[in-house]
C-alpha positions in Angstrom: 3.4 -13.9 -41.7 0.0 -14.9 -40.3 -0.8 -18.6 -40.4 -4.4 -19.7 -40.2 -5.0 -23.2 -38.9 -8.6 -24.5 -38.9 -9.4 -27.0 -36.2 -12.5 -29.1 -35.5 -11.4 -31.8 -33.1 -10.7 -34.4 -35.7 -7.4 -36.3 -35.7 -6.4 -34.5 -38.9 -6.7 -31.2 -37.2 -4.6 -32.5 -34.3 -1.9 -33.6 -36.7 -1.9 -30.1 -38.2 -1.4 -28.6 -34.8 1.4 -31.1 -34.0 3.1 -30.2 -37.3 2.9 -26.4 -36.6 4.4 -26.9 -33.2 7.5 -28.3 -34.9 7.8 -25.9 -37.8 9.7 -22.8 -36.5 8.7 -19.8 -38.6 10.3 -16.4 -38.2 9.8 -14.3 -35.0 7.3 -12.0 -36.7 5.0 -14.9 -37.6 1.7 -15.3 -35.8 -0.8 -18.2 -35.5 -4.5 -17.8 -35.8 -6.6 -20.8 -34.7 -10.1 -20.8 -36.2 -13.1 -23.0 -35.5 -16.1 -22.8 -37.7 -19.6 -23.5 -36.5 -21.4 -24.9 -39.5 -24.6 -22.9 -39.6 -26.2 -25.4 -42.0 -26.8 -27.6 -38.9 -28.7 -24.9 -37.3 -30.6 -23.5 -40.2 -34.1 -22.2 -39.4 -36.8 -24.0 -41.3 -40.3 -22.7 -42.0 -43.1 -24.2 -40.0 -41.0 -25.2 -37.0 -42.6 -24.9 -33.6 -41.3 -21.8 -31.7 -40.0 -24.2 -29.0 -37.9 -26.1 -31.6 -36.6 -22.8 -33.0 -35.6 -21.6 -29.5 -33.8 -25.0 -28.9 -31.9 -24.6 -32.2 -30.8 -21.1 -31.2 -29.6 -22.4 -27.9 -27.8 -25.3 -29.6 -26.0 -22.8 -31.9 -24.9 -20.8 -28.8 -23.6 -24.0 -27.2 -21.7 -24.8 -30.4 -20.0 -21.4 -30.2 -19.1 -22.0 -26.5 -17.8 -25.5 -27.4 -15.7 -24.1 -30.2 -14.3 -21.5 -27.9 -13.3 -24.1 -25.4 -11.6 -26.2 -28.1 -9.7 -23.1 -29.3 -8.5 -22.2 -25.8 -7.2 -25.8 -25.3 -5.4 -25.6 -28.6 -4.0 -22.2 -27.7 -2.5 -23.5 -24.5 -0.8 -26.3 -26.4 0.6 -24.0 -29.1 1.6 -21.1 -26.9 5.1 -22.5 -26.0 6.0 -22.8 -29.6 4.5 -19.6 -30.9 5.0 -16.1 -29.6 1.6 -14.9 -30.8 -1.5 -17.1 -30.9 -5.0 -15.8 -31.6 -8.3 -17.7 -31.6 -11.5 -17.0 -33.5 -14.9 -18.8 -33.6 -16.6 -18.1 -37.0 -20.1 -19.0 -38.1 -20.7 -20.0 -41.6 -20.1 -22.7 -44.2 -16.8 -24.2 -43.3 -14.7 -23.7 -46.5 -16.1 -20.2 -47.2 -15.7 -19.2 -43.5 -12.0 -20.3 -43.5 -11.1 -18.6 -46.8 -13.0 -15.5 -45.9 -11.3 -15.2 -42.6 -7.9 -15.8 -44.2 -8.6 -13.0 -46.6 -9.7 -10.5 -43.9 -6.7 -11.4 -41.7 -4.3 -11.2 -44.6 -3.1 -14.8 -43.9 0.0 -16.0 -45.8 -0.8 -19.7 -45.3 -3.8 -21.8 -44.5 -3.4 -25.1 -42.8 -6.2 -27.6 -42.8 -6.7 -31.3 -42.2 -7.6 -33.4 -45.2 -10.7 -34.6 -43.4 -12.9 -33.2 -40.7 -15.5 -34.6 -38.3 -18.3 -34.0 -40.8 -16.6 -35.8 -43.7 -17.2 -39.6 -43.7 -14.8 -40.4 -46.6 -11.6 -38.5 -47.7 -12.1 -36.0 -50.4 -15.7 -36.3 -51.3 -16.6 -34.0 -54.2 -17.1 -30.6 -52.5 -15.3 -31.6 -49.3 -14.1 -28.7 -47.1 -10.3 -29.1 -47.7 -10.7 -29.1 -51.5 -13.1 -26.2 -51.4 -10.5 -24.3 -49.3 -7.9 -24.9 -52.0 -10.2 -23.7 -54.7 -11.1 -20.4 -53.0 -8.0 -19.7 -50.8 -6.4 -16.2 -51.2 -3.0 -17.7 -50.3 -1.1 -21.1 -50.2 -2.8 -24.0 -48.5 -1.2 -26.9 -46.6 -3.4 -29.9 -46.5 -2.3 -32.3 -43.7 -3.2 -35.9 -44.6 -0.9 -37.8 -42.3 0.8 -37.5 -38.9 4.3 -36.1 -39.5 7.1 -35.7 -36.9 8.9 -33.6 -39.6 9.2 -33.2 -43.3 12.1 -35.3 -44.4 11.3 -36.1 -48.1 9.6 -33.6 -50.3 8.5 -33.8 -53.9 8.4 -30.5 -55.8 6.6 -30.4 -59.2 7.8 -27.8 -61.7 6.8 -27.0 -65.2 8.3 -23.6 -66.0 5.1 -21.7 -65.0 5.0 -18.7 -62.7 2.9 -20.7 -60.3 5.6 -23.5 -60.0 8.3 -20.9 -59.5 6.3 -19.3 -56.7 5.9 -22.7 -55.1 9.6 -23.3 -55.1 10.3 -19.8 -53.6 7.6 -20.2 -51.0 9.0 -23.6 -49.9 12.5 -22.3 -49.7 11.5 -19.8 -47.1 10.1 -22.5 -44.8 12.1 -23.5 -41.7 13.3 -26.8 -43.1 16.6 -28.5 -42.1 19.4 -28.6 -44.7 19.4 -32.4 -44.5 16.0 -32.6 -46.1 15.7 -34.6 -49.3 14.0 -32.9 -52.2 13.0 -34.6 -55.5 12.3 -32.1 -58.2 10.0 -33.5 -60.8 9.3 -32.3 -64.3 6.8 -34.2 -66.5 6.6 -34.5 -70.2 2.8 -34.9 -70.8 1.4 -37.2 -73.5 0.9 -35.6 -76.9 -2.7 -35.0 -77.9 -2.7 -37.3 -80.9 -5.6 -39.7 -81.6 -4.5 -43.3 -82.4 -6.8 -43.3 -85.5 -4.8 -40.4 -87.1 -1.4 -42.2 -86.9 0.3 -42.6 -90.3 3.6 -44.1 -91.3 5.3 -40.8 -90.9 3.9 -40.3 -87.3 6.7 -42.1 -85.4 9.5 -40.0 -86.8 7.4 -36.9 -86.3 6.7 -37.8 -82.7 10.4 -38.3 -82.0 11.1 -34.8 -83.4 8.6 -33.4 -81.0 9.5 -35.4 -77.9 13.2 -34.5 -78.1 12.6 -30.7 -77.5 10.0 -31.4 -74.9 12.3 -33.7 -72.9 15.2 -31.2 -73.2 12.9 -28.4 -71.9 11.6 -30.6 -69.0 15.3 -31.3 -68.0 16.1 -27.6 -68.3 13.2 -26.5 -66.1 14.0 -29.2 -63.5 17.7 -28.3 -63.4 17.0 -24.6 -63.1 14.8 -25.3 -60.1 17.3 -27.7 -58.5 20.1 -25.1 -58.9 17.9 -22.6 -57.1 17.0 -25.1 -54.3 20.6 -26.2 -53.7 21.6 -22.8 -52.5 19.8 -23.8 -49.3 19.3 -27.5 -49.5 22.1 -29.4 -51.2 20.2 -32.8 -51.3 18.0 -32.0 -54.3 17.7 -34.4 -57.3 16.1 -34.2 -60.7 13.5 -36.6 -62.1 11.9 -36.3 -65.5 8.8 -38.5 -66.2 6.5 -39.1 -69.1 2.8 -39.3 -68.6 -0.1 -37.3 -67.1 1.5 -34.8 -64.7 -0.9 -35.4 -61.7 -0.5 -39.1 -61.9 3.3 -38.9 -62.3 3.6 -36.6 -59.3 1.5 -39.0 -57.1 3.6 -42.0 -58.4 6.9 -40.3 -57.5 5.5 -39.3 -54.0 4.7 -43.0 -53.4 8.1 -44.2 -54.7 10.2 -41.9 -52.5 7.8 -42.2 -49.6 7.4 -38.4 -49.5 6.1 -36.5 -46.5 5.0 -33.6 -48.6 4.2 -32.7 -52.2 4.5 -29.1 -53.4 2.6 -27.9 -56.5 1.5 -24.7 -57.9 -2.3 -24.2 -58.1 -2.1 -23.8 -61.9 0.6 -24.8 -64.3 1.2 -24.6 -68.0 -1.2 -27.5 -68.6 -4.1 -25.8 -66.8 -5.7 -22.9 -68.4 -8.5 -22.4 -65.9 -8.2 -21.3 -62.3 -8.9 -24.7 -60.8 -10.5 -27.3 -62.9 -11.8 -30.5 -61.3 -9.4 -33.1 -62.6 -6.6 -30.6 -63.0 -3.0 -31.4 -62.0 -3.2 -29.8 -58.5 -6.6 -31.4 -57.9 -5.4 -34.9 -58.8 -2.4 -34.5 -56.4 -4.6 -33.2 -53.6 -7.0 -36.2 -54.0 -4.5 -39.0 -54.5 -1.1 -38.1 -53.0 -0.2 -40.4 -50.1 1.1 -37.6 -48.0 0.4 -33.9 -47.1 0.2 -31.4 -50.0 1.2 -27.8 -50.2 -0.7 -25.9 -53.0 0.8 -22.5 -53.7 -1.0 -19.7 -55.4 -0.2 -16.0 -55.5 1.0 -15.6 -51.9 0.4 -12.0 -50.8 2.7 -12.3 -47.8 5.9 -14.4 -48.0 7.0 -16.5 -45.0 9.7 -15.0 -42.8 13.1 -16.5 -43.3 14.3 -19.0 -40.7 
């Protein structure tokens, strides 16, 4: 599998590199380090003096060289842990350049820091990492903290194909058997307005909640049985509430290092709505997040 890691000199990018040094993927896996030169900073503007335009062109060339130096430094650091390390300087808008390169290189995983040097606050609307998740052709790992290893993982399941893919993708990662996995299934609130409640409503709600809770348990237990074939320390949690909020709440409670979600579940009909479950988790989870969508290349077993 080809893993694309985007770096920009920020501490989040350094944390991503440190993590990839410790994650031992299969011998056929390769690492592609990418640095994007944001062309918006060097956009030609009408009416500029030719001298200014020439200076901007020179600045863009220097940005290319600086990016190349950064990549070579990162390559030297990563080479002992990876048999094949490639580097690439790409010009363009950061998120589009990252996802476009991932598509052309048939990457099986994109790794990005949650914040870059150009982002003043985490997860501003339209930030690079969130835009990468929206447009990525493969799973995306967003590194939000410095991890020596993943020891506690929350896996959200809901019976959807995306959630099933997320579990399968994670199980092929090089994780120790001692890792602790919390499998969470959430019973969402029923879409009933308070003004429409009648005397019969409580009993009707109980009739509806029962099957929903049983289905949530069934989905979680099925995922846990699958996970325990490789990692015996997996537990089931069923929560009630808005799925994104409950996933974040559990991640905080168990002090998770990683949350794993599908990019679209049964509660999301659109490809990636702002405010959707996966978007809520990406924004508010206290740890790194793996968003899995239609992986075209599966990780090598380890």
